[in-house]
C-alpha positions, 0 to 999 in steps of 0.5 A, a space after each residue: 448516487 455516489 461510491 464511498 471507498 474505504 481504505 483501512 491500512 494498519 494505522 490509517 484510513 483513507 476515504 473518497 466519496 466519488 460521484 461516478 457518473 459525473 466523474 467527480 470526487 465529492 470529498 476525500 480525506 485521511 486519518 492517520 496515526 490511528 491509535 496514537 494520541 495525536 492522530 491526524 484528521 484531514 477532510 477535503 471538500 469543495 477545494 477546502 481542507 479541514 485539518 486537525 489533531 485529535 485522538 482516534 483510538 481505532 478504525 471503528 472510531 475513524 469510520 464514524 468520524 468519516 460518516 459524521 463529516 459527510 453527513 453533518 459537518 460538510 453535508 456532502 450527502 443528505 442521508 446514507 441512502 445517497 451512497 450506491 455502494 461501499 468499496 473496501 480494500 482488503 489486503 489478502 485474498 488467499 487462493 480463493 479471491 483473484 478478483 473483487 467480490 460482493 460481500 456476504 457472510 461467506 465472503 466475510 468468513 473467508 476473509 477472516 480465515 486469512 487473518 493470520 496471513 496479514 495480521 496487521 491489516 486484515 483486522 482493520 479491514 474487517 472492522 471497516 466492512 462490519 462497521 459499514 454493514 452495521 450502519 448501511 445494511 441495505 447498501 452493497 459492500 464490495 471487497 477489492 483484494 490487494 493480491 489480485 493484481 499479482 495473480 499474473 506472476 509466473 510460477 517460477 516467480 511466485 513459488 517457494 523452494 519448499 517441499 512441493 507437496 507441502 507447498 501445494 497442500 497449504 497453498 504456500 506461495 508468493 501472493 503480493 500486496 498493495 495491488 490496488 496501488 500497483 494496478 492504478 500506477 501501472 495503468 498510469 505508467 502505460 499512459 506516460 509511456 504512450 502505451 509503447 508495446 512491451 513497455 517495462 517498469 518497476 513500481 516502488 510503492 513506499 509508505 508505512 508498508 512498502 512493496 515493489 513490482 516488476 511489470 510488463 505491458 501492465 502485467 505483474 511478473 514479480 513483486 517483493 511481498 510474499 505469502 504475507 506482507 511481512 516479506 520484501 523491503 524494510 517497512 515502518 514496523 515490519 522487518 522485510 526479508 530476513 534469515 528465517 532461522 532468526 525466528 527459531 534463534 529468538 525463540 531459543 534465546 528469549 523463551 518467547 513463543 513463535 507467535 510473539 516473535 512473529 508479532 515482533 517482526 510485524 509490529 516492532 521491527 523495520 524502521 521502528 525497530 532500528 530507529 525507535 520511530 515508525 513514522 517517517 517524519 519522526 525519523 527524518 527529524 531525528 536524522 536531521 538532528 544527528 540521531 545515529 539510529 535514525 540515520 542508519 534506518 534511512 540508509 538501510 531502507 534506501 539500500 533494501 529498495 535499491 537491491 530490489 530495483 537491481 534485481 528487477 532490472 535483471 528479471 525484466 532485462 532492463 526497464 523503460 521507467 522507474 515509478 515512485 508512489 505512496 506516501 514516502 515515494 511521492 513526498 520524500 525527495 531525499 528518499 528518492 535521491 538515496 535510492 537512485 544514488 550511484 545507479 548511473 551504470 544501470 541507466 538511472 540518474 535523477 534531475 536534482 531540481 525536478 526531484 525537489 519539486 513538491 507539485 503533488 502531480 505526476 511528473 518526470 524527475 529523471 535527468 535527460 541523460 537517464 536511460 530509464 525515465 523516473 516518474 513520481 505518480 501519486 497513487 489512487 487506490 480509492 479510484 480503483 476501488 470505486 471503479 470495481 464497485 460500480 462494475 459489480 453493483 451495476 453488473 
């Protein structure tokens, strides 16, 4: 029996079919650029990689493409009954969910009620759940919340300096996101540091969505995202941290509603707003050709991450390791170089040759003279999802 992990992002769907008892990945893949005419579709099975470009209009179509591949094209499974459980990554658990949960109508309704807290991600998350329930009505569905890992933050780190009664009434606080990724990378970091007592690390998860976390002994002490995934560093389409008065200013100047301005901050800002492109590959290509806006976007992105690293070094009183993960963090040596440049005074120095390697494996990329070890750790959110599914389904 196998576990199907489904990870629906704002413009992507990653999946993994995992034989838990054999501890073996049967198939996995990625569909990204969802909603664009040239979506990338990649399936991997038996050391074979099938890649093509096609139109994938939405996440429901992406789910159907995955199931068609598993059942018909690769024939990895004979029927949907071969799947013991399905795990779904859910961005926002609100105040109710601090751990993974078995899906029922009440749980799904609560997830939908939090949609305004994660407007880019909750709708595709819900589509993934509903599509899987329709196709596999008798298969247990489990939701794994990104916010759960960050529940160990102390109050002084997660609280906002608002009217206290107002914040308590409406549960306004920092929640944090990308929890499955930070959780997996944190576990791997402990291994890389030989489970040194009191180990401290800064995890830099940078993809289309980006977040950092300050971790001590596997527990999150602070993270860059806030009440919603809009806060923190500059992202693909999200603005990250900014003066909140900008919202009122734009409303008064444009005549647009607050909802429209918030949509702009979530979907039309960040790297897209600066450069005109949301995909890092397009921005890098533009920068190489001398596009000033693309070059500016890359400098702003690296600078925003660098500032958070400095802040977390102060909050942790130093660190043993800095970890880069997720699509850009793992695959862009230029990004890592830009972030770590001129940080020798803080104990950070890359090894240029190691940083340029493209092995796809966990690796040390810092110089021997660097006081803080710098690692690249490929994230595996799907593994975390599968493990939680097993724990819940099998009790």
